N, C-alpha and C positions, 0 to 999 in steps of 0.2 A: 552287654546283653543289649537284644530290645532295637526301637528303630528308633534315626532321628532326625530331625528336618533343622535346617541351619538357615536363618534369615542372613543374609549378609549384605556387609557395606561398610565403608569408612568409617572407623572408629579403631579406637585403642583400647583392645581387651585380651592383655596377655595371658589369662588364665581365667577358665571355669568349669568346676567340676564337675563329674558325670559319673552320677549317682543314681542308681538301683535300689530301693531300698524302702526302709520304715523309717522314715525322718530321721534328724538330728539327734546323737545320744549325747545329751549334756551333761556336764559333771565329772565326768572321768578325767579330761583334762581341759575344760574349761575353755579349750578351745575349740573354731569352727572344725568341725568334724562333719564330715560327708560317710554316711552309713549306706553298705549293706547290702547285699545282695543277697547273702544265706541265710540272714535271719529268719525268713519264710518256713526254711524245714523244721525249725525248732517252732514258731507259731502255730505251723500248718498243724503239725504233729498231734501235738495237746492243747491247743487254745479253750482255753476254759469257758468260751463265750457259746459252745456249743450245748444247746439243754440236753443233748443227748449222753454228754461225760459225766460220769461218776466223780464225784466230789467229797472226796477223804482230802485230811491235808498233804499226803502224798501226793497225790495228782497234780495240786496246786504247784506243789516244789518243783514236780517235774520241771513241767509247763516252763517254769523259770530255768531251771538248768539249762534244759536244748537250748532254750533262745539266745541266754547267754553265751553257751558253749560254741553256737553254731556261725554266730556272726560275727560276716565278715565285712569289711570295708572296702571301698574301689576310690581310689584317688586319681583321675586319666586326663591329660592334657587336652585340650581342643583348638581346631584351628582360631590364629591369633585375630584374624580381619573380622569376626562375627560379632554380628550385631543384638542376634537375638538365637535360642535353642530352644527346639522343643523336641522330646523325644517320652516314647510309652514302650511298653515292653510286661513279661509277664511271669511267672511260674508256674508250673505244672509238680505237685507234691506227693504220689503217690505214698502210704505207710502203713506201718504192719506194729501193734504193739500187742503185748501180752507182758502181764503183772498178777502177783497172786494177791489176792482180794482180802478184802479184810475178815471174811468169814471162815478162812483157811482153805477156799478156793481160787482157780484160776479163771483170767477172763483175757478174751484174746478178742479187739477189734480193729480193724482197719479203716483205712481215712484217704479220702480222696482232696487234695487240696486245690483251689485255682487262686490266685494272685493275679492283679490288672494294678499296673502301676503308670503313672504318666508324669510330668513335667515339665514346664517351663522356665527358662533364662534368659531376663531383658535387662540389658547391656550392664551385668555381673553388677545390680542395682536390686534388681526384683528375683525374686525366686517361687513359683508356685508348686507344690507336691501333693500327689494324693494320690492311695491306692486301696483297691476293691480286695475284698473277700468273700468267696465262697466257697463251704467247705460239705462234702458229705460223709456222715458218719456210717459205719454199720460194726454193730456189736454178733457177735457171733450166739446161736442159740440158748438164752438161758444168761447170758454175761451181761443184761442192761442192768439187772438189780433196779429193777421198776422207775427207769428210763426207759424213753422211745430206741428198739432196738435199731430203724432208720429214720436218721436225721438230716434232713439238710437245713445248714444253718449258713445264712446272709439270700442274697449280697448285702454286705456291711461298709461303711468306712472306716477300716483301721486307721489311717494314718490322713491327714489332711492340712494344710499350713500353709501361709505365706510370709515369706521371710524378706525384711527391707535392710540391705545394709546402710545405714545411713551416713554415715562417713563417707562409702563412694558415692552416693549420691550426692552430697553436697561439695564434692570435689567434680564431678561427671556436670554436673546441672548447675552451678552457681559461683563453682571454679575457688570453692573455700578448703582450704586442707586440711583437717583436723588432724592437734597430736593423738587423737585415739581412734581407735575403732568402736562403732559403735553397731550393734546388730538388733533390731526388735524382730521377733517372730509371734505369730495367733495362730491358733485352730489344736488341731486337735495333733499330739507330740510326745516324743518319750519324751520324762525328762528325768535326770538324776543327779544326786548327790553325794557327792565323795566315791564311794566302793561301792554305792547302793543297796548301804544296810537302810539309815532310817528310809530313803524313799526312791525306787526305781521301776518305774510304771509310765505307761498311757495316760494322759491327761488332755482334758479340753481346756487347755493353757496360753497366758499372755507371757513371753519371756523377752527378759532383753541382757544383751553381754556388752559389756564394756574392755576392750584390751587393752592394755599401755604397756609403754617398753617394760617394766619392774613388776605388775601385779597384773592380772582380769580379775573381775567379779562380773555376777552371773545373779539376777530376780528373777523373781516370778512368782504368780499368783494362777490356780485352777481350782478346777474340781474331778474329780472323777467320774468317768465313762455310768452312767447310772445302770447299763444293764449287767455290770459286772456284778460277780456275788460279793456279799459283805465279807468283809474279813473275820466278822462273830459269826461263826454259822448257825450257832444258837437263835438270833435274830427269826420270830417271825416274818417270813418274808423276805429271808436272807440273798434271795436271786436278784434283788436290787439294794445299790448303793448309792450315799449322796454325801458325799466329804468334798471339804476343801483343802488345799493346801499352800501356805506361801512360804517363801522362802526365800536366801542369798549363799552362794558360796565365795569367798574370798581367796586365790591362789596366790601366791606370790614367786613370781617366774624370772628372777634375777640374779638364783642362785645357781653354776653352771651346773650342778652334780645333783644338786636336791629341789623340790617342790612341796613346800608344805603348803598346806590349806585348812580355811576353818567354815565351818558353816553352822545354818543355823534354819530350822523348818518347823511352822506350826500347822497342826493338821485339829481341823473342827468337824465333828460328826454330827452331821442334820439326816441320818437315815431314820425314817419311820418304820414299827415295825406290825406288820397288817398278820392278823389281825393283832389290835393292842393286846396287851398283857397288863392286867392291873397288880399282878402281884410283885414283876420284875420291869426294869430298863433297862436299855442296853446302850446308851452312850458312853462314848472314847472318846477322851479330846488329849493331845497328846503335843509337847514340843521337843524338839531333840537338837543339842547342841554337839558339836563336835569338831575335832581337829584330827589332822592326819598327814603324811606326806608320801612321795614316793621318791626313786631315783634310783642312786647307781652307788654302792658300798665301795666296790672296786670294778676293776674289769671283768667283764661278765657276767656283774653280781648285779642283779636288779630287786626291791625291795617294794613293798607298798604295806601302809599300815594305817589304822583308824581307832581312836576311839571317841564312844559316845556316849551321851546323859540322856538321858530319856526323864520328863516330867510331863504334868499336866494331872488330870481327874481321872477315876474309872468308876462307875459304878459296880457293889458288890452281888453277890448271887442274892437273891430275894432282898435288893435294895431298889425303893422306887422313888421316893423325892429326895435322896441326900447321895452324895459321892467319896469317893477315898483318893489321897494321895498317888499319884504315882511317882516312886522313886525307883528307877531301876538304870542296869548299865551295859554296855556291848563293847569288846575289844575283837578286832581282828587285825594278823600280821601276816603277810608271804613272803617267802625270800623266792628266787630263779636265778639256777646258776645256767648261762650256755657255753656248753662246752666248744669249744674249737674244735671240731669234726664231722668228717664227710654226711655223717648222717642225722647232722644239726641236732644234738639231744639236748635236752631242757630237763633240770633236775626240779624239784618245788617241795618248798615245806609251811608246813600253814599251821597257825594254831586261833580258835575262832571261840570267843566267851561269849555268854548272852546270861546276865544274869536271872534267876526264878524266883516262884514263893511256893514257899513250904506247905501255906496251909490253902493253896488252892485244890479245885480237884479236876478242874480241866484248866490246860494252858491255856488256849486262846480266845477264850467264852465269857459271857459277865454271868448266862445260867451255869449254876455248879464253878462257876472261878473264886474270886476273892473274896475273905470272909471280912463281914462287916465287922468295920470298928479297926482294922487294920491297912497298913500300906501296902500296896500293889507293888511288889516288886520283879515281877517278871516283865521282864522285854520283849516290847510290840515293835515290830518295825512295818515300811509297809516297800519292803526291798526285798534283798534275796542274797542268800551266802549257800555256797555249795555245801551242806553236810553229809552228800550222798545220793546215791540217785535211789537204789532200791528202798533205804529206811525213808526217804520222801522227809525228815521232819523240822518243820519251823525251827525257825533260830530263836528259841526261847527256852530258858531252864537246859542248855546246851553249851557243851564244852568238848573240842573236838582236836586231833591233832592229824594232819591229811599229810603223808610223802608219795610222790608222785614222780612221774615224767613223761615226756614222749619225744618220740626222733619217725624221722623220714627216711624208710631203708629205699625207697625209690623216687625219684626225681627225674621225669622227662628232661634232657637239658634243652631240647627245642619243640616249641607248642606245649598239648597241655599233657595231663599224666601224672599224677602226684600220689604217696600214699602216705600218710600219717598214723602212727599207732602210737596206744598212752594207756596207762593205768594211774589209778589213784587207790590207794587204801588209807584208810580211816580209823579211829581208835576215839568214840564218841562216849561222853559221862555227861552225867545231869551235873548240873550246878548246884543245885540243892538237893540230897538224895528222897527228901520228905513229898518235893511236889513234882508237877506232872511236866510229862516233856507231848507235844503235839499229837504223837502217838497213842492213843490213850490204851494200846492195850499192855504200856510198860507201868504195868499197876502196882510192883512191890517198889517198896521203898530200900532201894539200892544205886548207887550210883553208877555201875555200870550197865550203859544202855547196847554197847556191842561192839562187833566192827565190820566194817563194809569193804570189799573189793568192787572198783569200779572198771572196764577195760575198754575203749572204745576205737575204731575202723575209719578212718575218714580219705576217701577214693576220687580224687579228682580224676574221671574217667578222660572227658573232653570239656574243651571250654563252656560248653552249656548244659554238660550232664556229669553229674556227682552222686555219690551212694555214701551212704554213714551208716555206720551201726553202732547203738549202745548197748551194753547190758552191765548190769551189777546185783550183786549177791550181799545179802545183810545177814550179819548170822547174830540173833538177839545175846543181851548179856543177861545177868542174874537180875534186872529190872524188870524181866518178863517172866511168866510163869511158861507161855508156848516158846519154846527154843528152835522149833525147826525154821529154817532158814529161808528166807526168801528173794527171790527174783523177779526181777523186771529187763525186759528186754525191749529195746527198740530200732528199727531200721526202714530209711526211707530213701526214694531216688529224689533229686531235685532236677528238673527239666526246666531249664529256662528258658525265653526265647523274647 
């Protein structure tokens, strides 16, 4: 979708990727991946950049869930004689969200999102991409909970970068053929390492990729967008965040059915509380070291797994001039079975584990967080693990088992028209029953967090029109005093042009 403008001329350009989306999603395959049309649905639905949006932990998690769940990739061929390609387009996403609020009430909000994008390809060497966002948020009367009931967010630059294929440039302009492919990219872009647990977010960053026959390597350095909320919402002035990220990932690609990898990420916290508090500091400096892999166990069986260790220093509750060691661990493994059937059923099993800290009062903050004189054993990542839409818990002091599946009951053989249905069921537990999870309502010293069922429908009505619905119901376990089920509903249309 969108408008394409070709500048043609004699050149050898066998292929250019035609993409309309939110930038390259790096790390999942460590290959040059083009993203993305429908990520706009997710980001548009619950974008945390809006000042009108409530900011409990579960809202943050749902934003990440929808972004990852709906994102699509496009990779289409263009005429082989082209010299340059200019294209542009946009998306309009009206959405409705209903959820049970933290005080036991309900909230309703509607959101109108507009995304405009453009990109330029030159000689299969240069690429420039930019996407702007504009959104209008409207809470029902009494549901804003202290935020603006009506708010206009933007326009703002969501993604914007320049990419240079150095190896293609060397061959095209100087006649040099390199034994490896080297790509450099700078600007605002989505960066992810491994399965996106340690890091998976948009950064202002520089990145390079090296692709050889037997391996690929990616390195990056960047900083968070300052207008984003701080991961520690106890920090005074938490609506701004200043963090830097450095890292790299190595993947072995020579094996036929398996792709092992290893990575590291260093995170430094430069955020400043406003106003400054005399009795509490909020620094959180972490390093992540991970190993994992993905591949095929047998025909129709696919797996992904990752183990990562977190080190570093964090400030304890009531601590100003000192800090404590971080010693935390996380693990996630997923298996998918693709059945040979006309309905294309896929069955999924997943187990996730993130360490916790039994002497914390709050799972994700410095204030009321770790106790002075003790190691901080609570895992804190800057990515996302799907642990349920209605619960919306951060991946810390949490372990879960997910059983689910999806199938396609209808798919038009010619033209547009496809319906996907799916469901996931979660069994959720604390890793340390004495410690908290990110949902502060789980106050009892029990390891039983609860269970949840999530269902979804995705309908591609036309080539430029789709509709999606996600519903989740969480059944609190013995860790909660209030055992009343909680609901979350999100539905949206995605209109592209």
